DRENLUM-93762 format. One record per atom (N, C-alpha, C): residue in three letters; x, y, z. Coordinates in steps of 0.2 Angstrom, whole numbers, plus 5000, padded with zeros to 4 digits. Layout:
% DRENLUM-93762
residuo X Y Z
Ala X Y Z
...
END
This chain:
% DRENLUM-93762
residuo X Y Z
Met 4887 4983 5231
Met 4888 4978 5225
Met 4894 4973 5227
Thr 4893 4967 5226
Thr 4898 4962 5227
Thr 4903 4961 5221
His 4909 4962 5223
His 4914 4962 5218
His 4917 4955 5217
Thr 4916 4952 5211
Thr 4918 4945 5210
Thr 4925 4945 5208
Pro 4929 4939 5209
Pro 4936 4939 5207
Pro 4938 4942 5200
Ala 4933 4940 5195
Ala 4935 4943 5189
Ala 4934 4950 5189
Met 4930 4953 5192
Met 4929 4961 5193
Met 4935 4964 5196
Asn 4937 4960 5201
Asn 4943 4963 5205
Asn 4949 4963 5201
Thr 4950 4957 5197
Thr 4956 4956 5192
Thr 4956 4962 5187
Ala 4950 4963 5184
Ala 4949 4968 5179
Ala 4951 4975 5182
Arg 4949 4976 5188
Arg 4950 4983 5191
Arg 4957 4984 5192
Arg 4961 4978 5195
Arg 4968 4979 5196
Arg 4972 4980 5189
Ala 4969 4977 5184
Ala 4973 4978 5177
Ala 4972 4985 5175
Ser 4966 4988 5176
Ser 4964 4995 5174
Ser 4968 4999 5178
Asp 4969 4998 5185
Asp 4973 5003 5189
Asp 4981 5002 5187
Glu 4983 4996 5185
Glu 4990 4996 5183
Glu 4991 4999 5176
Thr 4986 4999 5172
Thr 4987 5002 5165
Thr 4987 5010 5166
Ala 4983 5012 5171
Ala 4983 5019 5172
Ala 4989 5021 5175
Ala 4992 5017 5180
Ala 4999 5019 5183
Ala 5004 5019 5178
His 5004 5015 5173
His 5009 5015 5168
His 5009 5021 5164
Arg 5003 5023 5162
Arg 5002 5029 5158
Arg 5004 5035 5162
Ala 5003 5035 5168
Ala 5005 5041 5173
Ala 5012 5041 5173
Arg 5015 5036 5173
Arg 5023 5035 5174
Arg 5026 5038 5167
Leu 5023 5036 5162
Leu 5026 5038 5155
Leu 5025 5046 5154
Leu 5020 5049 5157
Leu 5018 5056 5157
Leu 5021 5060 5162
Arg 5025 5057 5167
Arg 5028 5060 5172
Arg 5033 5065 5170
Gly 5033 5071 5172
Gly 5037 5076 5170
Gly 5036 5080 5163
Val 5031 5077 5159
Val 5028 5080 5153
Val 5024 5086 5155
Pro 5025 5092 5152
Pro 5021 5098 5155
Pro 5014 5098 5152
Val 5010 5094 5154
Val 5003 5094 5151
Val 4998 5092 5157
Ala 4992 5094 5156
Ala 4987 5092 5161
Ala 4982 5088 5157
Glu 4979 5083 5160
Glu 4974 5078 5156
Glu 4967 5080 5158
Arg 4963 5080 5153
Arg 4956 5080 5155
Arg 4952 5076 5150
Arg 4946 5075 5152
Arg 4941 5071 5148
Arg 4936 5075 5145
Leu 4934 5074 5138
Leu 4929 5078 5135
Leu 4925 5073 5131
Asp 4918 5075 5130
Asp 4914 5071 5126
Asp 4914 5074 5119
Val 4917 5071 5114
Val 4919 5073 5108
Val 4915 5069 5103
Ala 4909 5072 5100
Ala 4905 5069 5095
Ala 4903 5062 5098
Gly 4901 5062 5104
Gly 4898 5056 5108
Gly 4904 5051 5110
Ile 4910 5053 5109
Ile 4915 5048 5111
Ile 4919 5051 5117
Ser 4920 5048 5122
Ser 4923 5050 5128
Ser 4931 5050 5126
Thr 4934 5056 5126
Thr 4940 5057 5124
Thr 4945 5060 5129
Ala 4951 5056 5130
Ala 4956 5059 5134
Ala 4960 5064 5130
Val 4962 5069 5133
Val 4966 5075 5130
Val 4971 5077 5135
Leu 4977 5078 5132
Leu 4983 5081 5135
Leu 4983 5088 5133
Glu 4984 5093 5137
Glu 4985 5100 5135
Glu 4990 5103 5139
Gly 4994 5108 5136
Gly 4999 5112 5139
Gly 5001 5117 5135
Gly 5005 5122 5138
Gly 5008 5128 5134
Gly 5003 5133 5133
Glu 5006 5139 5130
Glu 5002 5145 5128
Glu 5004 5147 5121
Gly 5000 5150 5117
Gly 5002 5152 5110
Gly 4997 5149 5105
Pro 4999 5149 5099
Pro 4995 5146 5093
Pro 4994 5139 5095
Pro 4988 5136 5093
Pro 4986 5129 5095
Pro 4989 5125 5090
Val 4992 5119 5092
Val 4994 5113 5088
Val 4991 5107 5091
Val 4987 5104 5087
Val 4984 5097 5088
Val 4989 5092 5086
Leu 4990 5087 5090
Leu 4995 5081 5089
Leu 4990 5075 5088
Leu 4990 5071 5083
Leu 4987 5065 5082
Leu 4992 5059 5081
His 4991 5054 5086
His 4996 5049 5086
His 4994 5044 5081
Gly 4998 5038 5081
Gly 4998 5033 5076
Gly 4993 5027 5079
Pro 4993 5022 5074
Pro 4988 5016 5076
Pro 4991 5012 5082
Gly 4986 5010 5086
Gly 4988 5006 5092
Gly 4992 5010 5097
Glu 4992 5016 5097
Glu 4996 5020 5101
Glu 4991 5025 5105
Ser 4994 5030 5108
Ser 4990 5035 5112
Ser 4994 5042 5112
Ala 4991 5047 5115
Ala 4995 5053 5115
Ala 5001 5053 5119
Val 5002 5047 5123
Val 5008 5046 5127
Val 5014 5046 5122
Asn 5013 5044 5116
Asn 5019 5044 5111
Asn 5021 5051 5109
Trp 5018 5056 5111
Trp 5020 5063 5110
Trp 5025 5065 5116
Arg 5026 5061 5120
Arg 5030 5063 5126
Arg 5037 5066 5124
Trp 5040 5064 5119
Trp 5046 5066 5116
Trp 5046 5073 5113
Thr 5040 5075 5111
Thr 5039 5081 5107
Thr 5036 5087 5111
Ile 5031 5085 5116
Ile 5028 5090 5119
Ile 5032 5095 5123
Pro 5038 5093 5127
Pro 5042 5098 5131
Pro 5045 5103 5126
Gly 5047 5102 5120
Gly 5050 5107 5116
Gly 5045 5111 5112
Leu 5038 5109 5112
Leu 5033 5112 5109
Leu 5029 5117 5113
Val 5028 5116 5119
Val 5024 5120 5124
Val 5028 5126 5125
Arg 5034 5127 5124
Arg 5037 5133 5125
Arg 5035 5139 5121
Thr 5032 5137 5115
Thr 5030 5142 5110
Thr 5023 5141 5108
His 5019 5136 5109
His 5013 5134 5107
His 5008 5131 5112
Arg 5002 5131 5111
Arg 4997 5128 5115
Arg 4996 5121 5112
Val 4998 5116 5116
Val 4998 5109 5113
Val 4991 5105 5115
Ile 4988 5102 5110
Ile 4982 5098 5112
Ile 4984 5091 5109
Ala 4984 5086 5113
Ala 4986 5079 5111
Ala 4980 5074 5113
Pro 4975 5073 5109
Pro 4970 5068 5111
Pro 4972 5061 5110
Asp 4969 5056 5114
Asp 4969 5049 5112
Asp 4964 5048 5106
Leu 4966 5045 5101
Leu 4961 5044 5095
Leu 4955 5040 5098
Pro 4949 5040 5095
Pro 4944 5035 5097
Pro 4947 5028 5097
Ala 4945 5024 5102
Ala 4946 5017 5104
Ala 4954 5016 5105
His 4957 5022 5106
His 4964 5021 5108
His 4966 5024 5115
Gly 4971 5022 5118
Gly 4973 5024 5124
Gly 4967 5024 5129
Ala 4966 5030 5132
Ala 4961 5031 5137
Ala 4954 5033 5135
Ser 4954 5034 5128
Ser 4948 5036 5125
Ser 4943 5030 5124
Gly 4936 5032 5123
Gly 4931 5027 5122
Gly 4930 5026 5115
Thr 4925 5022 5113
Thr 4923 5020 5106
Thr 4917 5023 5103
Gly 4913 5026 5108
Gly 4907 5029 5105
Gly 4902 5023 5104
Asp 4896 5025 5101
Asp 4891 5020 5100
Asp 4890 5018 5093
Gln 4894 5020 5088
Gln 4894 5018 5081
Gln 4900 5015 5079
Pro 4900 5011 5074
Pro 4907 5008 5071
Pro 4911 5014 5069
Leu 4917 5013 5070
Leu 4922 5019 5068
Leu 4924 5018 5061
Asp 4924 5024 5057
Asp 4926 5024 5050
Asp 4928 5031 5049
Ala 4930 5033 5043
Ala 4933 5039 5041
Ala 4928 5045 5042
Ala 4921 5044 5041
Ala 4916 5049 5042
Ala 4916 5051 5050
Val 4916 5045 5054
Val 4916 5047 5061
Val 4922 5050 5064
Ala 4928 5048 5061
Ala 4934 5052 5063
Ala 4934 5059 5061
Ile 4931 5061 5055
Ile 4931 5068 5053
Ile 4927 5072 5057
Glu 4921 5069 5059
Glu 4916 5072 5064
Glu 4919 5073 5070
Trp 4923 5068 5073
Trp 4926 5068 5079
Trp 4931 5074 5079
Met 4935 5074 5074
Met 4940 5079 5073
Met 4938 5086 5073
Glu 4932 5087 5070
Glu 4929 5094 5069
Glu 4927 5096 5076
Arg 4924 5091 5080
Arg 4921 5093 5087
Arg 4927 5094 5092
Leu 4932 5090 5091
Leu 4938 5091 5095
Leu 4941 5098 5094
Val 4942 5101 5088
Val 4944 5107 5086
Val 4939 5113 5089
Asp 4933 5112 5089
Asp 4928 5116 5092
Asp 4929 5117 5099
Ala 4930 5111 5102
Ala 4931 5111 5110
Ala 4937 5113 5113
Thr 4943 5113 5109
Thr 4949 5114 5112
Thr 4953 5120 5109
Cys 4951 5123 5103
Cys 4955 5128 5099
Cys 4951 5134 5098
Asp 4953 5140 5100
Asp 4950 5146 5099
Asp 4952 5150 5093
Glu 4956 5146 5089
Glu 4958 5149 5082
Glu 4960 5143 5078
Ser 4960 5144 5071
Ser 4962 5138 5067
Ser 4969 5135 5069
Pro 4969 5129 5070
Pro 4976 5126 5073
Pro 4980 5123 5067
Thr 4986 5122 5069
Thr 4990 5117 5065
Thr 4989 5110 5068
Val 4988 5106 5063
Val 4987 5099 5065
Val 4993 5094 5062
Val 4996 5091 5067
Val 5001 5086 5066
Val 4999 5079 5066
Gly 4999 5075 5061
Gly 4996 5069 5061
Gly 5001 5063 5059
His 5002 5058 5063
His 5007 5053 5063
His 5003 5047 5060
Val 5005 5044 5055
Val 5003 5037 5052
Val 4995 5038 5052
Leu 4992 5034 5056
Leu 4984 5034 5056
Leu 4982 5041 5057
Gly 4985 5045 5062
Gly 4983 5052 5064
Gly 4984 5056 5058
Gly 4989 5055 5054
Gly 4990 5058 5047
Gly 4985 5057 5042
Ala 4982 5051 5042
Ala 4977 5050 5037
Ala 4970 5054 5040
Val 4969 5053 5046
Val 4963 5057 5049
Val 4964 5064 5048
Ala 4970 5067 5049
Ala 4971 5074 5048
Ala 4970 5076 5041
Ala 4973 5072 5036
Ala 4972 5074 5029
Ala 4965 5073 5027
Arg 4961 5068 5029
Arg 4954 5068 5027
Arg 4950 5074 5030
Phe 4952 5076 5036
Phe 4949 5082 5039
Phe 4950 5088 5035
Ala 4957 5089 5033
Ala 4959 5095 5030
Ala 4955 5095 5023
Ala 4954 5090 5020
Ala 4951 5090 5013
Ala 4944 5091 5013
Gln 4941 5088 5019
Gln 4933 5089 5020
Gln 4931 5096 5023
Arg 4936 5099 5027
Arg 4935 5105 5031
Arg 4940 5110 5030
Pro 4941 5112 5023
Pro 4948 5116 5022
Pro 4948 5122 5025
Asp 4943 5125 5028
Asp 4943 5131 5031
Asp 4945 5131 5039
Arg 4946 5125 5041
Arg 4946 5124 5049
Arg 4954 5123 5051
Leu 4958 5123 5046
Leu 4965 5122 5048
Leu 4970 5128 5046
Arg 4975 5129 5050
Arg 4980 5134 5048
Arg 4986 5131 5044
Arg 4988 5125 5047
Arg 4993 5121 5044
Arg 4992 5114 5045
Leu 4995 5110 5040
Leu 4994 5103 5041
Leu 5001 5100 5040
Val 5003 5096 5045
Val 5010 5092 5045
Val 5008 5085 5045
Leu 5010 5081 5040
Leu 5009 5074 5039
Leu 5016 5070 5041
Val 5016 5066 5046
Val 5022 5063 5048
Val 5021 5055 5046
Asp 5025 5053 5041
Asp 5025 5046 5039
Asp 5018 5043 5039
Ser 5014 5048 5035
Ser 5006 5047 5035
Ser 5004 5042 5031
Leu 4999 5038 5033
Leu 4995 5034 5029
Leu 4990 5038 5024
Gly 4987 5035 5019
Gly 4983 5038 5015
Gly 4985 5041 5009
Leu 4992 5042 5008
Leu 4995 5046 5003
Leu 4997 5041 4997
Gly 4997 5035 4998
Gly 4999 5030 4993
Gly 4996 5023 4996
Arg 4998 5018 4992
Arg 4996 5011 4994
Arg 5001 5009 5000
Phe 4998 5006 5004
Phe 5001 5003 5010
Phe 5005 4997 5008
Arg 5011 4997 5007
Arg 5015 4991 5005
Arg 5021 4991 5010
Pro 5020 4988 5016
Pro 5026 4988 5020
Pro 5031 4982 5018
Ser 5037 4982 5021
Ser 5042 4977 5020
Ser 5039 4970 5022
Pro 5041 4965 5019
Pro 5038 4958 5021
Pro 5039 4957 5029
Arg 5045 4959 5031
Arg 5046 4957 5038
Arg 5042 4962 5043
Phe 5041 4968 5041
Phe 5037 4972 5045
Phe 5030 4969 5045
Ala 5027 4967 5039
Ala 5020 4964 5039
Ala 5020 4958 5043
Leu 5025 4954 5043
Leu 5025 4948 5047
Leu 5025 4949 5054
Thr 5029 4954 5056
Thr 5029 4955 5064
Thr 5023 4959 5066
Phe 5020 4963 5062
Phe 5014 4966 5063
Phe 5008 4961 5064
Leu 5007 4957 5059
Leu 5002 4952 5060
Leu 5003 4947 5066
Gly 5009 4946 5067
Gly 5011 4941 5073
Gly 5009 4945 5080
Phe 5010 4951 5080
Phe 5008 4955 5086
Phe 5001 4955 5087
Ile 4997 4957 5081
Ile 4990 4957 5082
Ile 4987 4951 5084
Ala 4990 4945 5081
Ala 4987 4939 5083
Ala 4988 4937 5090
Arg 4994 4938 5092
Arg 4996 4936 5099
Arg 5000 4942 5102
Pro 4996 4947 5105
Pro 5000 4953 5108
Pro 5003 4951 5115
Arg 5009 4949 5114
Arg 5013 4947 5120
Arg 5020 4951 5120
Glu 5024 4950 5125
Glu 5030 4954 5125
Glu 5035 4952 5120
Gly 5036 4946 5118
Gly 5040 4944 5113
Gly 5038 4946 5106
Ser 5031 4946 5104
Ser 5029 4948 5098
Ser 5029 4956 5097
Tyr 5028 4959 5103
Tyr 5028 4966 5103
Tyr 5035 4969 5102
Glu 5040 4966 5105
Glu 5047 4968 5104
Glu 5050 4966 5097
Arg 5047 4960 5094
Arg 5049 4959 5087
Arg 5046 4964 5082
Phe 5040 4966 5084
Phe 5036 4971 5079
Phe 5040 4978 5080
Met 5042 4980 5087
Met 5045 4986 5088
Met 5052 4986 5085
Gly 5055 4980 5084
Gly 5061 4980 5080
Gly 5061 4982 5073
Gln 5055 4982 5070
Gln 5054 4985 5064
Gln 5051 4992 5064
Cys 5048 4994 5069
Cys 5045 5001 5070
Cys 5051 5006 5071
Ala 5055 5004 5076
Ala 5060 5008 5078
Ala 5067 5008 5074
Tyr 5070 5013 5073
Tyr 5077 5013 5069
Tyr 5082 5008 5073
Asp 5082 5009 5079
Asp 5087 5005 5083
Asp 5083 5003 5090
Leu 5080 4997 5091
Leu 5077 4996 5097
Leu 5081 4996 5103
Asp 5087 4994 5102
Asp 5092 4994 5108
Asp 5093 5001 5110
Asp 5094 5005 5106
Asp 5095 5012 5108
Asp 5089 5015 5111
Leu 5083 5013 5108
Leu 5077 5016 5111
Leu 5076 5013 5119
Arg 5077 5007 5120
Arg 5077 5004 5126
Arg 5082 5008 5131
Arg 5088 5009 5129
Arg 5093 5012 5133
Arg 5091 5019 5134
Asp 5088 5023 5129
Asp 5086 5030 5131
Asp 5080 5030 5135
Met 5076 5025 5135
Met 5070 5026 5139
Met 5072 5023 5147
Gly 5077 5019 5147
Gly 5079 5017 5154
Gly 5073 5013 5157
Asp 5072 5015 5164
Asp 5066 5011 5167
Asp 5059 5012 5165
Asp 5058 5018 5160
Asp 5052 5019 5158
Asp 5050 5014 5152
Trp 5055 5010 5150
Trp 5053 5005 5144
Trp 5048 5000 5147
Ser 5049 4998 5153
Ser 5044 4992 5156
Ser 5037 4995 5156
Ser 5036 5001 5157
Ser 5029 5004 5157
Ser 5027 5005 5150
Phe 5032 5007 5146
Phe 5030 5008 5139
Phe 5027 5001 5136
Leu 5031 4996 5137
Leu 5029 4989 5135
Leu 5023 4987 5138
Ala 5022 4988 5144
Ala 5016 4986 5148
Ala 5010 4990 5145
Tyr 5010 4996 5144
Tyr 5005 5000 5142
Tyr 5003 4998 5135
Asn 5007 4998 5131
Asn 5006 4996 5124
Asn 5003 4989 5123
Leu 5005 4984 5127
Leu 5002 4978 5128
Leu 4995 4978 5130
Ala 4994 4982 5135
Ala 4987 4983 5138
Ala 4982 4986 5133
Met 4984 4990 5129
Met 4980 4993 5124
Met 4978 4988 5118
Ala 4983 4984 5117
Ala 4982 4979 5111
Ala 4977 4973 5114
Arg 4977 4972 5120
Arg 4973 4967 5123
Arg 4966 4970 5126
Ser 4965 4976 5125
Ser 4959 4979 5128
Ser 4953 4977 5124
Asp 4947 4979 5127
Asp 4941 4977 5123
Asp 4940 4982 5117
Ser 4943 4988 5117
Ser 4942 4992 5112
Ser 4947 4991 5106
Ala 4951 4986 5107
Ala 4956 4985 5101
Ala 4953 4983 5095
Gly 4947 4980 5095
Gly 4944 4978 5088
Gly 4942 4985 5085
Gln 4939 4989 5089
Gln 4937 4996 5086
Gln 4943 5000 5083
Ala 4948 4999 5087
Ala 4954 5003 5085
Ala 4957 5000 5078
Gly 4957 4994 5078
Gly 4959 4990 5071
Gly 4954 4992 5066
Arg 4948 4993 5067
Arg 4943 4995 5062
Arg 4944 5002 5060
Leu 4946 5007 5064
Leu 4948 5014 5062
Leu 4954 5014 5058
Phe 4959 5009 5060
Phe 4965 5009 5055
Phe 4963 5006 5048
Arg 4958 5001 5048
Arg 4957 4999 5041
Arg 4952 5004 5037
Lys 4948 5007 5041
Lys 4943 5011 5037
Lys 4945 5018 5036
Ala 4949 5021 5040
Ala 4951 5028 5040
Ala 4959 5029 5038
Gly 4963 5024 5039
Gly 4970 5024 5038
Gly 4972 5021 5032
Leu 4970 5014 5031
Leu 4973 5011 5025
Leu 4971 5013 5018
Pro 4964 5015 5017
Pro 4962 5017 5011
Pro 4966 5023 5008
Arg 4968 5022 5002
Arg 4972 5028 4999
Arg 4967 5034 4998
Ile 4969 5040 5000
Ile 4965 5046 4998
Ile 4966 5048 4991
His 4961 5049 4987
His 4961 5050 4980
His 4965 5057 4980
Pro 4970 5058 4975
Pro 4973 5064 4974
Pro 4968 5070 4973
Val 4963 5069 4970
Val 4958 5074 4969
Val 4955 5077 4975
Glu 4954 5073 4980
Glu 4952 5075 4987
Glu 4958 5078 4990
Leu 4964 5076 4990
Leu 4970 5079 4993
Leu 4971 5086 4990
Asn 4969 5087 4984
Asn 4970 5094 4981
Asn 4965 5099 4984
Arg 4960 5096 4987
Arg 4955 5101 4991
Arg 4959 5104 4997
Ile 4964 5102 4999
Ile 4967 5104 5005
Ile 4970 5111 5004
Asp 4967 5116 5007
Asp 4970 5123 5007
Asp 4975 5125 5012
Ala 4975 5121 5017
Ala 4980 5123 5022
Ala 4987 5122 5020
Ser 4992 5126 5022
Ser 4999 5125 5021
Ser 5001 5118 5023
Thr 5004 5113 5019
Thr 5005 5106 5021
Thr 5012 5105 5020
Thr 5015 5101 5025
Thr 5022 5099 5025
Thr 5022 5092 5027
Leu 5027 5088 5024
Leu 5028 5081 5026
Leu 5035 5081 5030
Ile 5034 5077 5035
Ile 5040 5074 5039
Ile 5040 5067 5038
Trp 5046 5064 5037
Trp 5047 5057 5036
Trp 5053 5054 5038
Gly 5053 5048 5041
Gly 5059 5044 5043
Gly 5062 5041 5037
Arg 5068 5042 5036
Arg 5072 5040 5030
Arg 5071 5032 5030
Asn 5071 5029 5036
Asn 5071 5022 5036
Asn 5065 5018 5038
Asp 5059 5022 5036
Asp 5052 5019 5037
Asp 5052 5013 5033
Arg 5050 5007 5037
Arg 5049 5001 5034
Arg 5042 4999 5032
Ala 5038 5003 5035
Ala 5030 5002 5034
Ala 5028 5006 5028
Asn 5029 5013 5029
Asn 5026 5017 5024
Asn 5033 5021 5021
Arg 5035 5018 5015
Arg 5042 5020 5013
Arg 5042 5027 5011
Leu 5049 5029 5011
Leu 5050 5036 5009
Leu 5048 5038 5002
Arg 5047 5033 4998
Arg 5045 5035 4991
Arg 5038 5037 4991
Val 5034 5035 4996
Val 5027 5038 4996
Val 5027 5045 4997
Ala 5031 5048 5002
Ala 5032 5055 5003
Ala 5035 5058 4997
Glu 5040 5055 4994
Glu 5043 5059 4988
Glu 5038 5060 4982
Arg 5033 5055 4981
Arg 5028 5055 4976
Arg 5023 5061 4978
Ala 5021 5061 4984
Ala 5017 5066 4987
Ala 5020 5073 4986
His 5026 5074 4988
His 5030 5080 4987
His 5030 5082 4979
Ala 5031 5077 4975
Ala 5031 5079 4968
Ala 5024 5081 4965
Arg 5019 5077 4967
Arg 5013 5078 4965
Arg 5009 5084 4967
His 5010 5086 4974
His 5007 5091 4977
His 5011 5097 4978
Gly 5018 5097 4978
Gly 5022 5102 4979
Gly 5023 5103 4987
Trp 5021 5099 4991
Trp 5022 5099 4998
Trp 5029 5099 5000
Pro 5032 5103 5004
Pro 5039 5103 5006
Pro 5040 5096 5010
Leu 5046 5093 5010
Leu 5047 5087 5013
Leu 5053 5087 5017
His 5053 5086 5024
His 5058 5085 5028
His 5060 5078 5030
Val 5066 5076 5028
Val 5068 5069 5029
Val 5072 5068 5035
Ile 5070 5064 5040
Ile 5074 5063 5046
Ile 5078 5057 5046
Asp 5085 5058 5046
Asp 5090 5052 5046
Asp 5089 5048 5052
Arg 5091 5042 5051
Arg 5092 5037 5057
Arg 5085 5037 5061
Ala 5079 5037 5057
Ala 5073 5036 5059
Ala 5069 5032 5055
Ala 5064 5028 5058
Ala 5060 5023 5055
Ala 5053 5027 5054
Asp 5048 5023 5056
Asp 5041 5026 5055
Asp 5039 5031 5060
Asp 5043 5032 5065
Asp 5041 5037 5070
Asp 5047 5042 5072
Pro 5049 5047 5068
Pro 5054 5051 5069
Pro 5054 5055 5076
Ala 5048 5056 5078
Ala 5047 5060 5084
Ala 5050 5055 5090
Arg 5050 5049 5089
Arg 5052 5044 5095
Arg 5060 5043 5093
Asp 5061 5041 5087
Asp 5068 5039 5085
Asp 5073 5045 5086
Gln 5071 5051 5083
Gln 5076 5057 5083
Gln 5072 5063 5086
Pro 5070 5063 5092
Pro 5066 5068 5095
Pro 5068 5075 5094
Lys 5075 5076 5095
Lys 5078 5083 5094
Lys 5077 5085 5087
Ala 5079 5081 5082
Ala 5078 5083 5075
Ala 5071 5084 5073
Phe 5067 5080 5076
Phe 5060 5081 5074
Phe 5057 5087 5076
Val 5058 5089 5083
Val 5056 5095 5085
Val 5059 5101 5081
Glu 5065 5101 5080
Glu 5068 5106 5076
Glu 5064 5107 5069
Ala 5063 5101 5066
Ala 5059 5102 5059
Ala 5052 5105 5060
Leu 5049 5102 5066
Leu 5042 5105 5067
Leu 5042 5112 5068
Gln 5047 5115 5073
Gln 5047 5122 5074
Gln 5049 5126 5068
Thr 5053 5123 5064
Thr 5054 5127 5057
Thr 5048 5128 5053
Ile 5044 5123 5053
Ile 5037 5123 5049
Ile 5033 5128 5053
Leu 5032 5128 5059
Leu 5028 5132 5063
Leu 5030 5139 5063
Asn 5036 5140 5062
Asn 5038 5147 5062
Asn 5038 5150 5055
Thr 5036 5146 5050
Thr 5036 5149 5043
Thr 5029 5152 5042
Thr 5030 5158 5040
Thr 5023 5162 5039
Thr 5020 5161 5032
END
C-alpha cells in the first residue's frame, strides 16, 4: 500500500499520542490490554490483587487520570481502569452512544474483568454511568463511590466554568485548554509544578483526545448519559452501599449537589478540602485515604 502524506501525518500523530499516554503511565503499576466490550474496543488498565475496584474517569479524559490513585490502591485491591467508550484509546462501537449503551458496556466490562461483585468508583461522567448501572443492575455491585458525579442534580456550573468549557470545545488549543483547566483544578500552577515534565504530555494527550475523530461521540455520551438528571426514584433502586466524595471547591458540579443527595438518600459524604472537580488529581493523598476508608468499611 502506498502511504500518502496525509496518512503519514496521521500515523505520526497517532504514534505521538501513544507516546504521551505511555509517558503518563510510566511507573504506574498496571498492565494495559484491549478487550471487546459489548462491541466496543476498550482499553483497560489492570493491576494489583484483592477485591476488585473499577475506576471510571470523567468526560473528555481517560483512565490515565487515575495515575494519582492507582499506586495507593493496588496495594490492597485489584484495580480495573477502562477508558470509557469514545475516550482515550477506546473505540466508539457501531451505534450512537447513550445511557443504554453505557449500561450494557458496563455490565459486559464487569463480566470480563471481575470474578466477584466489584466496588465501582465513578468520577463526573463515570459517576453518572456507575449510578445508572447500579440502579439498573443492583445485584452486580458491592459498593458504589460517586466522585463529583453528574446525574445527581441539575448541571449548573459557574458562568466562568461554562464559558471556558465551551471555549475549549469550540477551539481545542493550548490556550483554551489551560483556561478551562484553570477552572477544573483547584490551583493550576500547583498542578503544573507537581507534574513537572509530565505536564507537557498531559496537555498534548488531552488536546489529542479533544481533536480526535471520536470526540463527537464522546460529547454525545456526556450529553446522553452524563448531563440528564437521574430521577430520585431510580436512584432509590441502588442497593449497593453508596458513598460520595466531593471537592469542596468544585465549580462545575457544586458541593450543594452532594449535600442534597446526602440528605435525600442518606449516603455518607466525604468532602476534600482544596480540591475542585477532581479531588483525585488535586489532593491525591487525601482522596486515596478517603477511598481506603470506604473500602475498608464492612
